[in-house]
C-alpha positions as a printed NumPy array, in Angstrom:
array([[-14.478,  -4.002,  -9.402],
       [-14.706,  -7.459,  -8.436],
       [-11.583,  -7.599,  -6.399],
       [ -8.648,  -5.488,  -5.302],
       [ -5.391,  -7.52 ,  -6.14 ],
       [ -3.096,  -4.63 ,  -7.402],
       [ -3.724,  -1.   ,  -8.163],
       [ -2.901,  -1.659, -11.826],
       [ -6.092,  -3.454, -12.221],
       [ -7.79 ,  -0.027, -11.591],
       [ -8.837,   2.472, -14.119],
       [ -7.963,   6.008, -13.44 ],
       [-11.604,   6.821, -12.857],
       [-11.962,   3.889, -10.439],
       [ -8.924,   4.971,  -8.432],
       [-10.267,   8.557,  -8.327],
       [-13.501,   7.335,  -7.19 ],
       [-12.024,   5.297,  -4.348],
       [-10.003,   8.32 ,  -3.17 ],
       [-13.253,  10.466,  -3.288],
       [-15.27 ,   7.775,  -1.363],
       [-12.469,   7.553,   1.164],
       [-12.544,  11.273,   1.904],
       [-16.43 ,  11.023,   2.083],
       [-16.427,   7.938,   4.551],
       [-13.556,   9.646,   6.779],
       [-15.641,  13.04 ,   6.938],
       [-18.956,  11.457,   7.558],
       [-18.586,   7.863,   9.021],
       [-22.087,   7.778,  10.517],
       [-23.582,   7.749,   6.974],
       [-21.829,   4.487,   6.239],
       [-22.231,   2.874,   9.731],
       [-24.601,   0.207,   8.146],
       [-22.772,  -0.091,   4.72 ],
       [-21.829,  -3.771,   5.575],
       [-24.578,  -4.555,   7.961],
       [-25.076,  -8.444,   7.86 ],
       [-21.744,  -8.908,   6.13 ],
       [-18.899, -11.049,   7.419],
       [-15.368, -10.637,   6.12 ],
       [-12.66 , -13.194,   6.667],
       [ -9.144, -11.668,   7.27 ],
       [ -6.349, -14.024,   6.626],
       [ -2.9  , -13.382,   7.981],
       [  0.099, -15.411,   7.122],
       [  2.37 , -12.42 ,   8.272],
       [  2.43 , -10.522,  11.428],
       [  0.588,  -7.147,  11.377],
       [ -0.214,  -4.149,  13.318],
       [ -1.745,  -1.459,  10.987],
       [ -3.406,  -3.895,   8.438],
       [ -4.91 ,  -6.146,  11.147],
       [ -6.172,  -3.34 ,  13.248],
       [ -7.37 ,  -1.023,  10.47 ],
       [ -9.369,  -3.77 ,   8.943],
       [-10.862,  -5.076,  11.935],
       [-11.825,  -1.647,  13.209],
       [-12.944,  -0.443,   9.631],
       [-15.169,  -3.342,   9.186],
       [-16.857,  -2.766,  12.486],
       [-17.434,   0.825,  11.84 ],
       [-19.202,  -0.217,   8.436],
       [-21.563,  -2.535,  10.52 ],
       [-19.846,  -5.684,   9.335],
       [-18.167,  -8.537,  11.057],
       [-14.43 ,  -9.409,  10.753],
       [-13.212, -13.001,  11.155],
       [ -9.505, -13.27 ,  11.975],
       [ -7.612, -16.253,  10.728],
       [ -3.946, -16.885,  11.055],
       [ -1.815, -19.934,  10.501],
       [ -3.207, -21.907,  13.36 ],
       [ -6.614, -21.84 ,  11.526],
       [ -5.284, -24.152,   8.728],
       [ -1.863, -23.097,   7.341],
       [ -3.334, -22.171,   3.97 ],
       [ -1.725, -24.032,   1.109],
       [ -0.136, -26.605,   3.712],
       [ -2.844, -28.162,   5.754],
       [ -5.199, -27.838,   2.895],
       [ -4.968, -26.282,  -0.607],
       [ -5.547, -22.538,  -1.165],
       [ -8.349, -23.527,  -3.604],
       [-10.305, -25.416,  -0.664],
       [ -9.673, -22.412,   1.6  ],
       [-11.342, -20.219,  -1.014],
       [-14.395, -22.278,  -1.761],
       [-15.006, -23.202,   1.849],
       [-14.816, -19.598,   3.042],
       [-16.991, -18.541,   0.175],
       [-19.673, -20.727,   1.649],
       [-19.855, -18.488,   4.677],
       [-18.295, -15.078,   4.26 ],
       [-19.086, -12.264,   1.98 ],
       [-15.541, -11.092,   1.363],
       [-11.82 , -12.211,   2.031],
       [ -9.008,  -9.758,   3.001],
       [ -5.613, -11.601,   2.642],
       [ -2.12 , -10.67 ,   3.801],
       [  0.236, -13.37 ,   2.407],
       [  3.805, -14.254,   1.412],
       [  3.136, -15.041,  -2.261],
       [  0.981, -12.904,  -4.621],
       [  0.052, -16.382,  -6.267],
       [ -1.958, -17.192,  -3.097],
       [ -4.051, -13.939,  -3.409],
       [ -4.651, -14.709,  -7.079],
       [ -5.625, -18.278,  -6.233],
       [ -8.067, -17.054,  -3.574],
       [ -9.717, -14.743,  -6.281],
       [ -9.788, -17.463,  -8.86 ],
       [-11.324, -20.12 ,  -6.875],
       [-13.504, -18.136,  -4.393],
       [-16.894, -16.713,  -5.238],
       [-16.602, -13.628,  -3.071],
       [-14.629, -10.346,  -3.365],
       [-10.859, -10.829,  -2.441],
       [ -8.87 ,  -7.844,  -1.23 ],
       [ -4.84 ,  -8.052,  -1.257],
       [ -3.854,  -6.733,   2.12 ],
       [ -0.166,  -7.335,   1.23 ],
       [  1.775,  -9.732,  -0.929],
       [  5.36 ,  -9.904,  -2.059],
       [  4.439,  -8.081,  -5.052],
       [  1.893,  -5.469,  -4.211],
       [  0.476,  -3.56 ,  -1.232],
       [ -2.441,  -1.826,  -2.908],
       [ -4.192,  -0.704,   0.414],
       [ -0.935,   1.029,   1.519],
       [ -0.868,   2.816,  -1.968],
       [ -4.397,   3.871,  -1.629],
       [ -3.775,   5.381,   1.75 ],
       [ -0.751,   7.106,   0.636],
       [ -2.448,   8.917,  -2.266],
       [ -5.381,   9.691,  -0.212],
       [ -2.967,  11.328,   2.26 ],
       [ -1.369,  13.338,  -0.575],
       [ -4.695,  14.343,  -1.906],
       [ -5.262,  15.997,   1.534],
       [ -2.197,  17.973,   1.232],
       [ -2.35 ,  18.825,  -2.513],
       [ -5.518,  19.928,  -4.529],
       [ -4.178,  18.218,  -7.774],
       [ -2.39 ,  15.008,  -7.162],
       [ -1.269,  15.005, -10.751],
       [  0.834,  17.988, -10.079],
       [  2.639,  16.26 ,  -7.153],
       [  6.399,  15.165,  -7.525],
       [  6.811,  12.098,  -5.203],
       [ 10.141,  10.431,  -4.777],
       [ 10.56 ,   6.963,  -3.201],
       [ 14.062,   6.21 ,  -1.833],
       [ 15.329,   2.918,  -0.849],
       [ 14.52 ,  -0.799,  -1.546],
       [ 12.355,  -1.41 ,  -4.484],
       [  9.433,  -3.545,  -3.025],
       [  5.83 ,  -4.2  ,  -2.984],
       [  5.164,  -0.794,  -1.728],
       [  7.203,   0.764,  -4.535],
       [  5.173,  -1.159,  -6.996],
       [  1.76 ,   0.027,  -5.767],
       [  3.03 ,   3.563,  -5.569],
       [  4.443,   3.564,  -9.064],
       [  0.989,   2.195, -10.394],
       [ -0.894,   4.786,  -8.406],
       [  1.428,   7.673,  -9.448],
       [  1.237,   6.499, -12.954],
       [ -2.714,   6.271, -13.093],
       [ -3.142,   9.704, -11.363],
       [ -0.668,  11.261, -13.918],
       [  1.83 ,  12.37 , -11.311],
       [  5.559,  12.382, -11.596],
       [  7.396,   9.891,  -9.474],
       [ 11.116,   9.242,  -8.946],
       [ 12.526,   6.159,  -7.682],
       [ 15.989,   6.107,  -6.322],
       [ 17.582,   2.689,  -5.22 ],
       [ 20.98 ,   1.211,  -4.822],
       [ 22.137,  -0.864,  -7.658],
       [ 20.513,  -4.397,  -7.425],
       [ 17.589,  -3.217,  -5.415],
       [ 15.361,  -1.582,  -8.023],
       [ 11.546,  -2.485,  -8.474],
       [ 10.621,  -5.551, -10.586],
       [ 11.385,  -4.864, -14.322],
       [  8.053,  -5.817, -15.478],
       [  6.417,  -3.446, -13.12 ],
       [  8.505,  -0.571, -14.128],
       [  7.597,  -1.279, -17.849],
       [  3.779,  -1.352, -17.106],
       [  3.647,   1.589, -14.785],
       [  5.846,   3.647, -17.511],
       [  3.075,   2.601, -20.058],
       [  0.202,   3.665, -17.766],
       [  2.002,   6.911, -16.889],
       [  2.406,   7.721, -20.602],
       [ -1.413,   7.288, -21.147],
       [ -2.072,   9.791, -18.358],
       [  0.47 ,  12.372, -18.567],
       [  2.636,  11.15 , -15.723],
       [  6.272,  10.276, -15.654],
       [  8.3  ,   7.635, -13.728],
       [ 12.076,   8.03 , -13.457],
       [ 14.468,   5.616, -11.921],
       [ 17.975,   6.258, -11.032],
       [ 20.768,   4.957,  -8.361],
       [ 22.044,   8.426,  -8.19 ],
       [ 20.869,  10.27 ,  -5.089],
       [ 22.407,  13.5  ,  -6.293],
       [ 20.062,  13.422,  -9.224],
       [ 16.872,  13.49 ,  -7.145],
       [ 15.818,  17.118,  -8.002],
       [ 12.953,  19.019,  -6.643],
       [ 10.207,  17.053,  -4.838],
       [  7.06 ,  17.606,  -2.887],
       [  7.219,  14.607,  -0.777],
       [  9.887,  11.858,  -0.091],
       [  8.859,   8.367,   0.78 ],
       [ 11.023,   5.524,   2.197],
       [ 10.466,   2.094,   3.778],
       [ 12.579,  -0.197,   5.826],
       [ 15.771,  -1.565,   4.075],
       [ 15.028,  -5.14 ,   4.668],
       [ 11.547,  -6.415,   3.985],
       [  9.837,  -8.592,   6.693],
       [ 11.062, -12.198,   6.508],
       [ 14.211, -11.408,   4.595],
       [ 17.434, -12.88 ,   5.89 ],
       [ 19.957, -10.492,   4.315],
       [ 23.085,  -9.303,   6.373],
       [ 22.327,  -6.166,   8.093],
       [ 25.746,  -4.775,   8.159],
       [ 26.016,  -5.313,   4.466],
       [ 22.557,  -3.709,   3.844],
       [ 23.609,  -0.701,   5.87 ],
       [ 26.647,  -0.121,   4.12 ],
       [ 24.918,  -0.255,   0.737],
       [ 21.834,   1.877,   1.777],
       [ 23.506,   4.427,   4.17 ],
       [ 23.937,   6.981,   1.365],
       [ 20.152,   6.68 ,   0.892],
       [ 19.075,   7.684,   4.295],
       [ 16.518,  10.328,   4.49 ],
       [ 17.604,  13.111,   6.697],
       [ 17.033,  16.902,   7.054],
       [ 19.725,  17.716,   4.665],
       [ 18.381,  15.763,   1.849],
       [ 14.781,  16.99 ,   2.554],
       [ 16.027,  20.695,   2.381],
       [ 18.019,  20.11 ,  -0.776],
       [ 15.084,  18.502,  -2.532],
       [ 12.665,  21.318,  -1.127],
       [ 10.444,  18.544,   0.047],
       [  7.656,  19.491,   2.366],
       [  6.55 ,  16.11 ,   3.585],
       [  8.003,  12.797,   4.622],
       [  6.181,   9.46 ,   4.29 ],
       [  6.615,   5.945,   5.463],
       [  4.561,   2.926,   5.58 ],
       [  5.917,   1.709,   8.892],
       [  7.324,   0.285,  10.85 ],
       [  9.982,   2.949,  10.759],
       [ 13.603,   2.447,  12.265],
       [ 14.862,   5.778,  13.252],
       [ 18.417,   6.59 ,  12.506],
       [ 18.421,   3.78 ,   9.867],
       [ 16.489,   4.479,   6.742],
       [ 15.451,   7.99 ,   8.126],
       [ 16.607,  10.035,  10.996],
       [ 14.253,  10.695,  14.009],
       [ 14.372,  14.578,  13.232],
       [ 12.631,  13.63 ,   9.886],
       [ 10.282,  10.927,  11.019],
       [  9.068,  12.833,  13.823],
       [  9.331,  16.228,  12.306],
       [  6.724,  18.668,  11.324],
       [  6.327,  17.451,   7.722],
       [  5.949,  13.741,   8.569],
       [  2.748,  12.326,   7.321],
       [  3.373,   8.883,   8.936],
       [  0.238,   8.958,  11.254],
       [ -1.974,  10.552,   8.706],
       [ -0.99 ,   7.574,   6.349],
       [ -1.554,   5.052,   9.137],
       [ -4.925,   6.373,   9.811],
       [ -5.93 ,   6.679,   6.224],
       [ -5.301,   2.982,   5.799],
       [ -8.724,   2.514,   7.611],
       [-10.493,   5.019,   5.307],
       [ -8.946,   3.819,   2.063],
       [ -9.749,   0.152,   2.904],
       [-13.234,   1.097,   3.985],
       [-13.834,   2.811,   0.487],
       [-12.751,  -0.542,  -1.047],
       [-14.984,  -2.507,   1.058],
       [-17.906,  -0.27 ,   0.484],
       [-17.332,  -0.455,  -3.356],
       [-17.048,  -4.21 ,  -3.415],
       [-19.633,  -5.124,  -0.813],
       [-21.554,  -2.063,   0.227],
       [-25.39 ,  -1.97 ,   0.167]])
């Protein structure tokens, strides 16, 4: 591993090793308290953030490193100066770059022109850190993640893409249920299905919620991604049949509910489900830090 731009860039072995390391760091944090001693990490944020910013900042600190927060007031990357110059300048001072950007091409430029590891903390195409945290969370519930049946219901987006790649690499079965016109990127679907075929997994896509079948966990996200200007009334009318509620969870036999947050109760999922006994949302949020720390240790650790 030189960077983490997308889960699709990992081998099955690398993904499994990251999940194992994340568990070790979570269980024995003191053993890794100096893993990034003397290292400085630039964390670039083009978009607002709660979980990503705090989990990286605190996680880097717990590993003995130093996080430097940069928002759009620190240079407006790609506007005030080119992304290439951002990458080359930061590489003079820091040991790694974490970036949460609008366009995935910005992440790719940082990796291309910088001379330090780059971690994608979210782009319009992928959210690999969330995907790692999600499969870490599932691996804490199931001894063999390859046997897990995971359903994603809602808008096909960057989180969906990362989940599909992760499930495919781990050999799990994933069902993606979206309204017409809101499916994941077609090329990502083809790539994920090819990866799944290599590892004994399966990726199923449908717009028919009644075809969901039996599932172990059901995952959803907000119906409108951050920054989108879609008409909410129109979106609600289209997505309402895809709301996650107790009846749907029961019908699918799903033990667990997952959401990358922020969650809007009574919109994409009912409060009963979001706050219910089978909800893994806070475990997922905590595991963002542990999964990201595994990536940091792998890329930069001593």
